[in-house]
VMD Tcl script that draws the C-alpha trace (Angstrom):
set ca {
  {-0.19 0.23 0.06}
  {1.13 3.54 -0.64}
  {0.00 6.69 1.07}
  {-1.03 9.65 -0.72}
  {-2.83 12.97 0.11}
  {-6.16 14.18 -1.31}
  {-9.15 16.42 -0.39}
  {-12.23 14.21 0.77}
  {-15.72 14.96 2.11}
  {-16.82 13.10 5.21}
  {-19.73 13.24 7.58}
  {-20.42 16.64 8.85}
  {-17.79 18.23 6.56}
  {-18.73 21.60 4.73}
  {-17.06 20.67 1.53}
  {-13.66 19.06 1.19}
  {-10.79 18.81 3.58}
  {-7.26 17.39 3.30}
  {-6.97 13.70 3.78}
  {-4.23 10.87 3.49}
  {-5.19 7.73 2.49}
  {-3.67 4.57 1.17}
  {-3.75 3.33 -2.49}
  {-3.43 -0.25 -3.52}
  {-0.16 -1.68 -4.73}
  {0.04 -2.20 -8.41}
  {-1.15 -5.25 -9.88}
  {0.48 -6.82 -12.78}
  {-1.91 -4.89 -15.54}
  {-1.89 -1.75 -13.38}
  {-0.27 1.86 -13.93}
  {0.20 4.56 -11.46}
  {-0.78 8.09 -12.29}
  {0.62 10.91 -10.95}
  {-2.06 13.64 -11.15}
  {-1.37 16.89 -12.64}
  {-4.85 18.12 -13.47}
  {-8.44 17.17 -12.46}
  {-11.77 18.61 -13.18}
  {-14.69 19.55 -10.96}
  {-17.90 17.86 -12.46}
  {-21.33 18.84 -11.06}
  {-21.94 15.33 -10.03}
  {-18.73 15.96 -7.70}
  {-20.69 18.46 -5.82}
  {-23.60 16.10 -5.36}
  {-21.26 13.49 -4.24}
  {-19.64 15.70 -1.75}
  {-22.99 16.74 -0.48}
  {-24.09 13.19 0.06}
  {-20.80 11.94 1.83}
  {-21.26 14.83 4.18}
  {-24.74 12.77 5.80}
  {-22.68 9.47 5.47}
  {-20.17 7.86 7.61}
  {-17.37 7.05 4.63}
  {-14.63 9.39 3.72}
  {-14.72 10.22 -0.14}
  {-12.28 11.58 -2.43}
  {-14.37 13.16 -5.49}
  {-12.88 13.59 -9.30}
  {-13.33 11.64 -12.05}
  {-11.53 13.69 -15.03}
  {-8.07 13.99 -14.59}
  {-4.77 13.90 -16.53}
  {-1.29 13.03 -15.27}
  {1.85 11.02 -15.95}
  {2.77 7.43 -15.57}
  {4.69 7.07 -12.49}
  {5.24 3.33 -12.54}
  {3.83 0.12 -14.47}
  {2.74 -3.18 -13.85}
  {4.83 -6.30 -14.52}
  {2.44 -7.23 -17.31}
  {1.41 -3.88 -18.36}
  {2.49 -3.05 -21.95}
  {0.47 -0.14 -23.42}
  {2.32 2.83 -21.40}
  {5.82 3.92 -19.99}
  {6.92 5.96 -17.26}
  {6.72 9.55 -18.20}
  {3.78 8.88 -20.71}
  {1.15 11.66 -20.52}
  {-2.50 9.82 -19.79}
  {-6.21 10.77 -19.20}
  {-8.60 8.56 -17.09}
  {-12.22 9.30 -16.86}
  {-15.00 7.94 -14.70}
  {-14.63 4.24 -15.31}
  {-11.73 2.29 -13.95}
  {-12.77 -1.46 -14.50}
  {-15.60 -3.69 -15.59}
  {-16.51 -7.30 -15.72}
  {-14.68 -7.56 -19.39}
  {-16.89 -10.79 -20.15}
  {-20.37 -9.38 -21.02}
  {-21.56 -8.45 -24.48}
  {-21.30 -4.74 -23.85}
  {-17.70 -5.18 -22.50}
  {-16.54 -7.50 -25.41}
  {-18.24 -4.50 -27.60}
  {-15.72 -2.05 -26.06}
  {-18.87 -0.35 -24.17}
  {-17.77 -0.84 -20.90}
  {-19.98 1.92 -19.70}
  {-22.88 -0.52 -20.18}
  {-21.31 -3.38 -18.35}
  {-24.02 -5.86 -17.35}
  {-22.58 -6.06 -13.86}
  {-22.14 -2.37 -13.77}
  {-18.83 -0.65 -14.18}
  {-16.39 0.46 -11.27}
  {-16.69 3.93 -10.73}
  {-13.24 6.20 -10.49}
  {-14.73 6.89 -6.86}
  {-17.49 5.92 -4.66}
  {-17.22 2.23 -6.63}
  {-16.20 -1.08 -5.31}
  {-12.72 -2.66 -6.32}
  {-13.59 -5.86 -8.33}
  {-10.72 -7.92 -6.66}
  {-10.49 -6.89 -2.80}
  {-13.91 -5.16 -2.49}
  {-12.12 -1.71 -1.31}
  {-13.98 1.42 -2.05}
  {-12.61 3.49 -4.83}
  {-11.14 6.88 -4.08}
  {-11.05 9.79 -6.76}
  {-8.72 11.91 -8.66}
  {-8.65 14.95 -6.13}
  {-5.47 13.33 -4.90}
  {-1.62 13.22 -5.71}
  {-1.91 9.93 -7.75}
  {-4.08 7.38 -8.74}
  {-3.70 3.41 -9.48}
  {-5.65 2.26 -12.62}
  {-6.06 -0.98 -14.97}
  {-4.13 0.49 -18.26}
  {-7.04 -0.43 -20.39}
  {-8.79 2.19 -18.65}
  {-6.39 4.94 -19.33}
  {-5.85 6.77 -22.28}
  {-2.77 8.53 -23.99}
  {-3.05 12.22 -24.19}
  {-1.62 13.51 -27.57}
  {1.41 15.79 -28.12}
  {0.31 19.44 -28.17}
  {-3.02 18.85 -26.26}
  {-3.05 21.14 -22.98}
  {-3.20 18.62 -20.12}
  {-5.27 20.87 -18.06}
  {-8.11 21.52 -20.92}
  {-8.15 17.87 -21.86}
  {-9.09 16.59 -18.18}
  {-13.03 17.63 -18.57}
  {-13.12 16.00 -21.95}
  {-13.23 12.54 -19.97}
  {-16.41 13.41 -18.79}
  {-18.47 15.99 -20.83}
  {-16.22 15.66 -23.54}
  {-16.78 11.77 -24.27}
  {-20.38 12.08 -23.18}
  {-21.06 14.41 -26.57}
  {-18.46 12.69 -28.59}
  {-19.61 9.21 -28.52}
  {-23.10 10.13 -30.17}
  {-21.44 11.93 -32.52}
  {-19.31 9.29 -33.71}
  {-21.91 6.68 -33.19}
  {-24.27 8.37 -35.90}
  {-21.59 9.28 -38.00}
  {-21.59 12.87 -38.20}
  {-19.44 14.66 -40.58}
  {-19.64 17.13 -43.60}
  {-22.97 17.67 -44.64}
  {-24.38 16.58 -41.42}
  {-27.29 18.71 -39.50}
  {-26.84 18.76 -35.86}
  {-28.99 20.55 -33.16}
  {-27.90 20.92 -29.75}
  {-30.20 21.64 -26.80}
  {-28.66 23.85 -23.98}
  {-25.58 25.40 -24.10}
  {-24.06 24.30 -20.66}
  {-21.13 22.43 -19.82}
  {-22.14 19.29 -22.21}
  {-23.85 21.67 -24.74}
  {-20.83 23.90 -25.40}
  {-18.49 20.91 -26.14}
  {-21.11 19.34 -28.52}
  {-21.27 22.69 -30.44}
  {-17.46 22.87 -30.65}
  {-17.17 18.97 -31.43}
  {-20.02 18.76 -34.09}
  {-18.38 22.05 -35.85}
  {-15.04 20.57 -35.96}
  {-16.41 17.15 -37.61}
  {-18.02 19.57 -40.58}
  {-21.37 19.36 -39.44}
  {-24.21 22.59 -39.64}
  {-24.75 23.05 -36.06}
  {-27.77 24.83 -34.52}
  {-28.13 25.63 -30.76}
  {-31.69 25.45 -29.22}
  {-31.96 27.68 -26.01}
  {-34.51 29.24 -23.65}
  {-32.46 31.95 -23.03}
  {-32.17 34.93 -25.68}
  {-29.05 35.92 -23.71}
  {-27.05 33.00 -24.92}
  {-27.10 33.52 -28.42}
  {-23.79 35.58 -28.90}
  {-21.92 32.86 -26.87}
  {-23.61 30.04 -28.86}
  {-22.24 31.97 -32.29}
  {-18.87 32.51 -30.71}
  {-18.67 28.71 -30.14}
  {-19.31 27.84 -33.84}
  {-22.91 27.52 -34.15}
  {-24.37 28.12 -37.54}
  {-28.09 29.09 -36.07}
  {-29.52 29.68 -32.68}
  {-33.07 29.09 -32.07}
  {-35.22 30.16 -29.18}
  {-37.08 27.00 -28.40}
  {-39.85 28.95 -26.67}
  {-40.88 30.64 -30.01}
  {-43.46 28.39 -31.44}
  {-42.89 29.77 -34.83}
  {-39.10 29.61 -35.24}
  {-39.23 25.88 -33.84}
  {-41.97 25.11 -36.58}
  {-39.70 26.30 -39.26}
  {-37.12 23.87 -38.37}
  {-39.25 21.12 -38.92}
  {-37.74 17.96 -40.54}
  {-34.30 19.69 -40.58}
  {-31.78 17.73 -38.39}
  {-30.25 14.43 -38.77}
  {-29.06 14.37 -34.97}
  {-30.28 16.33 -31.92}
  {-28.42 16.24 -28.71}
  {-30.26 17.26 -25.90}
  {-28.18 18.19 -23.04}
  {-30.68 20.05 -20.92}
  {-30.91 18.19 -17.30}
  {-34.06 20.16 -16.01}
  {-37.34 18.51 -16.61}
  {-38.72 19.80 -20.22}
  {-40.98 18.37 -23.35}
  {-39.03 16.66 -25.67}
  {-41.69 16.95 -28.47}
  {-40.30 20.24 -30.11}
  {-37.18 18.56 -30.54}
  {-38.74 15.19 -31.88}
  {-40.62 17.11 -34.64}
  {-37.34 19.11 -35.79}
  {-35.76 15.61 -36.77}
  {-35.43 14.91 -40.31}
  {-36.84 11.44 -41.66}
  {-35.12 8.84 -39.83}
  {-33.24 11.15 -37.44}
  {-32.06 10.58 -34.23}
  {-32.96 12.54 -30.71}
  {-30.11 11.56 -27.88}
  {-31.03 12.51 -24.65}
  {-27.90 13.18 -22.66}
  {-28.93 15.53 -19.64}
  {-30.28 13.39 -16.49}
  {-33.74 14.81 -16.03}
  {-36.23 13.73 -13.44}
  {-38.43 12.69 -16.20}
  {-39.13 12.36 -20.18}
  {-42.08 14.02 -21.37}
  {-43.16 13.67 -25.10}
  {-46.14 13.13 -27.31}
  {-46.05 9.54 -28.71}
  {-47.39 10.66 -31.91}
  {-44.32 13.07 -32.70}
  {-42.13 9.56 -32.86}
}
mol new
graphics top color blue
foreach p $ca { graphics top sphere $p radius 0.5 }
foreach p [lrange $ca 0 end-1] q [lrange $ca 1 end] { graphics top cylinder $p $q radius 0.2 }
display resetview
């Protein structure tokens, strides 16, 4: 075991406080990452608040970058000194259909989360990236390309990959039309990535004040979603709509702007999903 320092929430705490704890020894297929940067996700804030009501100490952080400090005896993908990134999954069963398809986030046995999960070997609780280092299976670490700012890359391991997967899954590229609902943490990355892939991108927002920001991100069109006439004018217009809004809202208007056989991908975690079945 190796002692490291981090920031943790615990029963009765207000936010996080410094905490020394132990990381497990390297297994044969592990790497040890010296963490340089870790993002702050809204889910981290929720986890901190929940931990303050419980008995266990919890180190948040599930989107980080750093350098490989050590490798296990059978690890072959990385060498000491390599720049790597880690997201919110650090292990899975490796046997189910989802894992075999490299979709470990859908692991039938549920993936091991970067923090607040349970180690699949010893049952210990995982602690996150708001710490000096992390031990992870090499299959769940990813190379950071030369020239990519490591600090900026860290949030891509959560918000970035959330919007990137559907863009690649539905093969967005030149000639594609993409709508993005909301311009928050997920939405602004969806706009930038879809535009970089060559798509025509429209942003749907309830706030007129966000129009300038949306255009600055690269949007070709900004639509006020509360404007019924503006929404009606976009009927049958988009191959893919990424809904990143987390507040409860009616999906029907976004179903109606889809082109024939278009796809609405709901990425925000709303309390419920409301829509008119006739719009499907």
